[in-house]
N, C-alpha and C positions, 0 to 999 in steps of 0.2 A: 504654570505650566513651564516649558520654559516655551520659545521660537524658533524652528530653525532657519531661515531662507538659505536659498543654495545659492549666493549673485553664473548671474546667465556665463559668464567670460571662465566659471570654476566648474561646466557643467563636460565630466570627460568620454561621456559615448551619447550613443548614435537614439537618439529614443524608439521608442519597440513599436516594429508594426504591430497594425490593431489584427492586420491576419494573426498572426505570431496570438496573436492576444487568446484571438479568440478556435484556432491548433491548439493550441493550452488547457485551454479553463474551459469551452463549450462542444469541440469536436468527445474529449472522450465519455460525454453522457451524453451525446450521439451515438457515440459508436457498439455502446451498449448494449442498441437495440438496431441498432441501424447502417448497412453496406455503407460504403463511402461513397456508390453507385445511386443507390435511393436517396441521401443527402444530398446528394449534386443535380441530381430532377429535378427537388423538389424548389431548389437553387433558383429553377432553370439553366446552369451551366453547366460547359464538361467536366467532368473525375482532373485537367489536368486544368480546367484555367481552377476549379478549386483548388490544385494542389496548391496549386502556383499565388495562388493569394493564398496559402495556409503558410508557403514561402514567407513570404514577404516581396514578392518579385513585383509583385505590379497593382496593382494603393486598391485599396480598399473607399465604390462609391458605392457617393450616395444612394443609390442602388438597391445594392452588393445587403446592405448598411439596414437598409428596410423586409430587406429580407427574409433578409438573417430574423432581421426582428417577429417578421412571421414566423421563418420554422418557433418562439414561443423563448426563447436566451434572456433570459430578464436578471438581470442583478442582483442579490436579496440577502443583504451580509456583507459577509465577507466572500461569500463561493458563487453559485453559480445556478441555478437549475433551471433543467432543460423540460418546458414536458409544449404536446402541441399547438398552438390559435389557433381558436373556435371560429374567428375570424377569418383566420385565408383560405379559401376558397377548395382550394389544396389537400389542406386539409382537416374541415370540416371535415368528412371522415372517419381521421384520426387514420397514426399513421398504416403507413403502405403495414402488411403482410400484418397488422394486429390486429 
């Protein structure tokens, strides 16, 4: 197979913000069963902070990345699968309303 190398000076766009990736790849699966308010509460942030993260307006801190990981968002193959974590104290009893 051919190897395609990109020269750094030829990159014409900014990298995608991790919050935008979270919004586009993980949130749709979470939103099938939960409201934005529930997801924000489980992450320990306000709805406004969650919105700003997903819009790419604020940085994704290491602490927030861990909290998102504890929601059960794990990469599998090409897509993402979301499941409650059994090790997270907040989710040990399952998702709210389930």
